[in-house]
C-alpha atoms as one frame of an Amber mdcrd trajectory, in Angstrom:
protein
   4.708  10.650 -15.732   8.389  10.329 -15.810  10.795   7.566 -15.018   9.421
   5.421 -12.133  12.017   4.037  -9.783  11.671   1.231  -7.146  11.736   1.931
  -3.701  11.493  -0.272  -0.747   8.357  -0.869   1.441   8.431  -1.208   4.903
   5.812  -3.429   6.589   4.391  -3.372  10.132   2.394  -6.252  11.383  -0.210
  -5.373  13.969  -3.671  -6.519  15.263  -6.855  -4.048  15.356  -9.727  -4.048
  18.041 -11.398  -7.093  16.721  -8.236  -9.459  16.772  -7.892  -9.167  13.043
  -4.525  -8.769  11.364  -3.454  -5.553   9.979  -0.217  -4.405   8.054   0.654
  -1.100   7.887   2.454  -0.372   4.705   4.951   2.571   4.226   7.593   4.036
   1.707   9.445   7.112   1.499  11.349   8.865  -1.487  14.859   9.640  -1.106
  14.281  13.178  -2.423  12.039  15.269  -0.127   9.066  16.824  -2.029   8.653
  14.115  -4.571   5.774  12.189  -5.497   5.574   8.601  -4.197   3.111   5.896
  -5.352   1.963   2.476  -4.214   0.782   0.308  -6.795  -1.664  -2.572  -5.282
  -2.640  -5.723  -7.142  -4.123  -9.165  -6.124  -2.945 -12.437  -8.066  -1.549
  -9.907 -10.697  -4.793  -7.859 -11.248  -4.564  -4.248 -10.772  -6.325  -3.123
  -7.570  -5.657   0.597  -7.690  -2.706   3.155  -6.626  -2.328   5.336  -3.683
  -0.248   8.266  -3.853   1.306  10.901  -1.674   4.482  13.607  -1.357   7.826
  12.445   0.046   5.916   9.420   2.386   2.792   7.304   1.521   1.597   5.072
   4.415  -1.644   2.873   4.059  -3.074   0.110   6.528  -4.652  -2.942   5.334
  -7.289  -4.585   7.575  -8.379  -8.175   7.232 -11.789  -9.519   6.077 -13.867
 -12.558   7.654 -11.623 -14.839   5.668  -8.209 -13.265   7.320  -7.364 -11.703
   3.609  -5.916  -8.292   3.765  -7.933  -5.611   2.273  -7.566  -2.168   0.645
 -10.211   0.348   0.913  -7.883   3.000  -1.077  -9.900   5.199  -3.621 -13.362
   3.892  -2.380 -12.499   0.459  -4.007 -12.475  -2.079  -1.143 -10.991  -5.781
  -2.347  -8.127  -8.330  -1.600  -4.688  -7.134  -2.039  -1.751  -9.565  -1.974
   1.361  -7.334  -3.187   2.303  -3.855  -3.449   5.038  -1.982  -5.329   6.601
   1.455  -4.306   7.820   3.494  -6.901   9.008   7.336  -7.005   8.705   9.541
 -10.039
């Protein structure tokens, strides 16, 4: 993997059908066709990576404790931060 460059993360707050908070996060690379990645974490611990080409979008939903949950890559767990980087 080449040098990673930080990109801004956009957040859209919402609510699901159960009145539970959601946050849709998105990030777009300045160069169409480039790979773009989300690096998820919770309290500094790695919670996985999401990737796509040009734009990556994921929606976090809340659990019974109102924590935001990622289900990326089959792993379900609380996340409290995300970084977006292009390759």
